[in-house]
N, C-alpha and C positions, 0 to 999 in steps of 0.2 A: 679790588681783586689782587693786585700785586702785593699789597701790604698783608693781606690774609695769607697768601702763599708763603711769604717770607716769615711770618709769624709761625706758620705750621712747620716750616723747615727748621726753624731755630728751636722748636720744642721737641724735636726727635732726639732719641738717645744718641749721645755723641759717639759711643763706640760702634753704633750701627751705621750712622750716616756719614761720618767724616772719612773721606778717602785719603789714603796715604800714598804719596807718589814714591815709586821705587826707582830712584835715579842713581843707583850705585855704579852703573856702567854708562852714565850719560843719558840725556833725554832727547827724544825726537822733538822736532819743532812742529808747531801747529801750522803747517804750511798750506793745507788745503782749505780754501774758502768754501762756504756753502754753495756758491755759484759754480765753482770748479767741480765739486763733487756731484752737483746736479747734472752737469753736462757730461762728465766722465761716466756717470751711471747710465746716461742715455746711450752711450756708445760702447759700454763694456761688452766684450765677446764679439764685437763686429770687426773681425780680422779675416784671416784666411779661411776660417771655418764657415763663414757665411758667403764670402766672395769667390772661393775656389773649391774647397773640398766638398761643398754641397753637391757638386757635380758627381763626385765619386759615390756619395750616398744614393743619388738618383740612379747611377749605373748599377749599383749592387742590389737595391731593393725596389726600384720602380716608384712612381709617384704616390701610390696609395700607402705603401709601407712607410715611405718617407714622411708623409703628412701625419700619420698616426704616431710614429715614433718621436718626431720632433715635438708634437703637441704634448705627449706624455712627459718628455724631458723638460719642456718649458714649465709644466706644472711643478716639477721638482725645483726648478730655479726659484719659483715663487715661495715654495715651502722652505727652502734652504735660507733665503734671505730673511723671511719673516722670523724664522726660528733663531737664526744667528744674530740678527740686529737687535733683538730683544735683549740679548746678553751684552752686545757691544755698547749699546746706549748706557747700560748700567755700569759696565767696566770697559771703557774704551782704551784698551792697551793694544799696541801694534803687534801683529802676529797673534791676535786674540784667540783664534781657533785652538792653537796649541796651549795657550794659557788656561783656557776653560777646561780642556780635557784633563789637564794636570790638576786644576783647582777642585773639580767636582767628581772626577772619575778615578784616574790612576796615572801615576807618573810614567809607567811603562807604555800606556796607550798614547800619551802625549809624544813620547819618543818615536814610536812606530809610525804614527800618523804624520808627525812633523817631518821626519826624514823623507817619507814618501811624498809628501806635499812639496817639499823643497826640490826633490829630484824631478817631480812632475812638471813644475813650473819652469825649471831650468831647461827641461826637454822641450817645453812649448816654445821657449825663446829660440832654441836651436831649430825647431821645425819651422818657425816663422822665417828664419833665415833661408831655409830651403825653399819655401814658397816665394820669398823675395827673389831668389834666383829664377824660379819658374816664370814669374811675371816680368822680370827685367829682360828675359830672353825673347819676349814678344817683340821687343824693339831690336835687340842685339842679334836675333836670328841664330842663336847658339854660337856666335863668334866670340862672346865674352867668356873667358874661363870661369868655371863655377867657383873656383877658389877666390877669384876677385870679388864676385858678388857676395859670397859669404863673408869675406873680410870687410866689405863695406858696412854690413849690418853690425858686425862686432865693433868696428870703429865708432859707429853712431851710438851704440850702447855705452861705450867707454866715455864718449863726450858728454852724453846726457847725465851719467851717474857720477862723473867727476865733479860736476857742478853741485851746488846746494840743492836740497830737496825742492825748494821753490821753483827751480828751473824745470825739474821733472814735472811738477804740478802744472806749470804753464804749458809745457810741451804736450802733455797728455790732454789738457784742456783744448788746445788748438787742433791736435790730431783727431780728437773726438768730434769737434765741429765738422771737420772734413768727412769723417765717417757718416755722420748724420746726413749731411748734404749729399754725399755719394749715394746713400740708400734712397733718398727721395728722388734723385736724378735717375737712378736705375729703374725704380718702380715706374716713373713717368714714361721713360723710354720703352720699357717692356710692355706696358699697357698699350702704348701707341703701336708697337710691333704686332701685338695680338690683334689690333684693329686693322692691320694691313700696311702700316707705315714702312717706308724704305723703298729703294729702287727695285729690289727684287722681293719685296714683302708681299704677303697675302694674309687674308683673314684666317685666324686660327680658330678652329671649332672644337678643340679638345681631342684631336686625333691621337695625340701622344698618350692619352689615357686609354684609348680604345684599340689602337693598332698594336700596342705592346701590353703585356700583362701589368696591370696597375700594382699587383702585389707580387712582384718578381721574386723568385727564390723562396716564396712562402715565409715561414716563421724565421728561417735563417736570414732572409733578406730584411725582415723587420728588425731583428736583433742587430744586424750589421748597421742599419740606419740609426738605431738607438745609440750604438757605440760612437758613431760619427757625431751624433747630436750631443752626447755627453762631452765629447772632446771639444766640439765647436762652442757650445754654450758655457762650458766650464762649471766649476762648483760655486762660483760667485764669491769665493774667498777674497779676491782683490777689492771688491766693493767694501766688504766689511773691514778689511785690513786698513783702509784709509781712515777708519774711525779712530785709530790710534794717533793720527796726525791731523785730525780735522778740527776746525774752529766750529764752535756751537754744535757739538756732536749730537745733541738731542734733536735739533731741527734737521741737520744735514743727513744723518743716518736714517731717521724715520722717513724723510722725503725719498731717499734712495731706495729704501726697502719697498716702498709703494710703487715707485717709478720703474725701477729696473725690470721686475718681472713682466709688467705690462709691455714695456718697450721690447724686451726679448721676444715675447710671444708675437707681437705685431711684426717685428723685423723678420723673424725666421718663417712664420707661417705665410706672410705675404710673399716673401722671396720664393718659398717652395711653390706657391700657387702659380706665380708667373713663370718661373723657370720650367716647372713640369709641364706647363702648357706650350712652351716654345721649343724645348729641346727633348727629343725622345730618349728613353733610357738606354737604347742600344747605340747611341751616337759614339763612335770610337774616338772622338776628340775629347770626351770627358776625361778628367784626371783619372788615371789608372787604366785608360784604354790604350789601344795600340797606335793611335794617331798622335797629332800634335796636342800637347798639353796646354789647356787654356781655361780661363774662367768661363763658366756656362753663360754668363752675361755677354761676354765678348763673342762667344759662339753665336748667340742669338742675333747680335748686332751685325756680325759679318754675313750671316745668312740672309739678313734683310737688306744688305747692301748699304748699310750706314757706315761711313768711313771715318768721320772725325770722332764720334762718340766713343769708339773703343779705345782711342788714345787718351781721351780725358779719363775714362774709366780706369785704364791701366795706371795712370799717374796717381789717381786718388787711392787705388788699391795699394799701391806701394806705400803711401803715407799711412794708410790704415794698418798695414802689416808691421811697419816699424813701430807704430803706436802700441799695437798689441804685444809686440816683442818686449818693449820697454815695460809695459804693465806686468808681464809675466816675470821679468827679471826683478822688478820692484818687489813683487809678492814673494818670490823665492828668497831674496836677501832678508826680508823682514821675518820670514819663517825661521831661517837659520839663526838670526839674531835672537829671536824669542827663545829658541831651544837653548842657546848659550846662556841667555839671561836667567833661565830656570835651571841652569847647571845640568842640563841633559847631555850637553857636549861641552868641551873645554870653554871656559868663560872668556877666553881671549877674543872669541868671535862676537861677543856681546857689546863691545865698546862702540859708543856713538860719539862722533867728534863734535866740535863746536858749531859746525854747519848742519847738524842734524843727520849726518850720514853714518850708517853702520859700516865703517870702513873695512874691517876684517871680514865681515859677512859678505860684503860686496866683492872683495878680492877672491875669496874661495869660491863664491858662486860664479864669478866671472871666469876663473880658471877652469871650472867644470864646464861652463858654457862653451868655452873655446874647444875643449876636448870633444864634447858632444856635437858641436857644429862641424868640425873638420873630419869627424868620423864619416860624414857623408861622401868624402872624397875617396874613401877606400872602396875596394871591390864589394865588400859586404856592408857598406855604409847604409844603404837604403833599408836593408833587412834589420840592422841594428836600430835604426830610427823607428821602424815599425814596432819593434818590441818596446821601445820607450813610450810610444804613443799608446800602446795597449796597456802599459803600466800606468800611464796617466789616466786612462778611461776607468779602469777598475779601481784605481786609487781614489778617484773622485767619488765613485759610488760608495766605497767603504767609508770615506770621510763624511759623506752625507749621513750615513747611518750613525757615525760617531757624534755628529752634530745633534742628531735627533736624541740619542741617548743622553748626551750632555745636557740638553734642554730639560729632560725629565728629571735628571739629578739636580739641576739648578733650581727648579721649582720645588723639589722635595726639600732641598737644603733651606730655602727661604721659609718654608712652612715649619720645619723642625726648629729653626732658630727664631721663629716669630718675627721675621724681618719684614717691615712694611715697605720694602723697596718698590714693589710694583703697585703700591697703593698711594704713593706720594703724588702730590700735584704735578701734572705734566709727565708722569711716568708713562712709558710706552710699552704696551703689551702686544704679543703676537695675536693676530686676529683669530678668534675662536680657538684659542689654545685648549687642548693639545692636537687640534686638527692638523696643523702644518707639520709638526714633527712626526706624528703618526703616519701621515701620508708619505712623507719623505722616507721614512724607514721602510715601509712596505714596498714602495715602488723600487727603491734601491735594491732591496733584497730580491725582488722579482728579476730585475735586470742582471744582477750578479749571477743568479741561478741560470739565466738565459745565456750568459757568457760560456758556461760549460756546454750548452747545446750547440752554439755556433762554433766552439772549438772542435767539437766532434763532427760537425757537419757544416763547414764554412761554405758560403756561396762560391760556386766555381769548383768545388771539390777539394779534397786534401792535396796539398802540395808538399807536405812533409809527413812524418809519422804521426799517428793519432795522439800519442803522448806529448809530442812537441807542440802540435797545434793547440791542444787543450791548455798546455802550460802558457803559451803565448797569450791567449785570450783571458787568462786568469792570473797573469803574473803579478798584478797589483795585490791580489789577495795573498799570494805567497809572500810577497815582500813585507807587507804591513804585519801580517800574522807572525812571520818569522822574527821581525825586529821587535815587536811587542813582547812576544813570549821569551825571546832571548834576553831582552833587557830585564824582564821580570825575574827570570831565573838567576841572572848574574847579580842583580842588586837587591833581590828579595823585597820588591816593593809591595805595598798593600793598598787596597782600595781606600779612597778618602772617607773619613768619617764625616758625614754630612752635618752632624750637630756641631762640629768644630771647623767646618770649611771656612776659608778666609773670605769674608765679605767686606774687608776694609781696604786692602791694598788695591790701588788703581780705581777705586770707586769714584764715579763722577757725581759731584755735588753741583746741582744746577745753580748758576750765578744770577744775580739780579739783572745783569745785561741780557743773559739768555732768556730770562723770564719776560723782560720787556719785548724782546724780539718775537717770542712765541705769542705774547699777547697781541702784538701788531698783526701777526699772521692770522690768528684765529678770529680777530675782529673783522677781517675781510669777508666779503660775501663768498659763498661757495663757488660762484662762477670765477671770481678772481683767484681763488685758491686752485681751482682746476687749471686755469691758464698758467699758473706757476709751474705746473708739471710738464707742459708742452712747449714752453718757450725755450729757445736754444741758448740765448745769451741775454 
């Protein structure tokens, strides 16, 4: 089999199959092992969005709205990864989402989407610093100045990213293990509390679903939950971005594309089920309420009289938040570097040093992160951060639509050039294409339209003018469209001609070693292959 594959590969037209490495600004190192990508994919998105802000979604929309909204967004995570990883496996360049938008659609679209994505992930790191402060105050009882806790996160980010990329890979791997173990621990504890565990515990019969409206605030509540879900689950770009620095990208990314959506769905839907059974949606201790801010898991444990578990949970959540902050900063720096590499912004930000670090991209991203983080100390800091989070949410939705459009253009280009890329041995294709990109585009369009509805009628009523409220919930649309149109008008860019699209630069040519590893994998029984998806290390 191996000899037949190698013979087939060698017979392909050289102009089509030979990938050309573009190393004019230095090259990233293949620092991520298949095992590290497997574990990181298991824990991607398991940060403040699942451990803390899920409480605010419950408070705004009730358990019914939350369950439906998160399930819908989880389906988008599946569609996004399947759609994107098909292109990543063929062209594994770091910051690939921006590269593909430029390569197959339009340079101006790559600029608008890339700058929005960079700002969004930088804002996520800043928001994780805020949540770090919230969690640390559980022990400090608000005696620790917020500036100190925010600075701790910034220092940790600096230490992680001053080191070679391999250090980040190991850190993210270890923090991901903590996240997975924390999730299992929380589910076991919560199920026990539902059954009546704890000194002050009692058997829960689902009264939180019947005593309070399950679909609180109607359609506005549903959309609000969906925006929290999009922010918490993310657009899955970090998983795909690792493809540019992965060893054996064919195995690693295909594995991650199948694993991550299933894991995301299980984690979020199981968490919603247990939390909505234990904590009522009108509990004023939920994030955004008037009482003490806390994780809904900690609220449930305290109500049940369990004393030690909340402290263990708090410590693990802190690790998960730092891990998620580092993941977002990693993604933001790679996005900025890719934009510079493609000359969308000054190319000085594209340089990669001998240790595989995009130094200038990290510096400018870090400086922006410091600004966004310390904004929270000002009187209007919380409001500014809310705008950035809304920018992130709508930005993710538009980028999902861009990924879907890019996929259609990618397939069209292959057909027009008669490129056998997706027919080669061990080529990886999106399941039932074009189902994934079509679903991703339609759901994202529906949620974007819904943002106008919630802007006009937010849960709890308007707190500002109608125009300001609508703008806040749709700010991501305004930013991406403005940047894209502005770039197109200034530089007079035109859509890519698919018959001449570049299918050489960055193209991955499967190696004999990769073929051997894939042969070993597919020679295993289906049961053994299934176990490879659930093992943690």
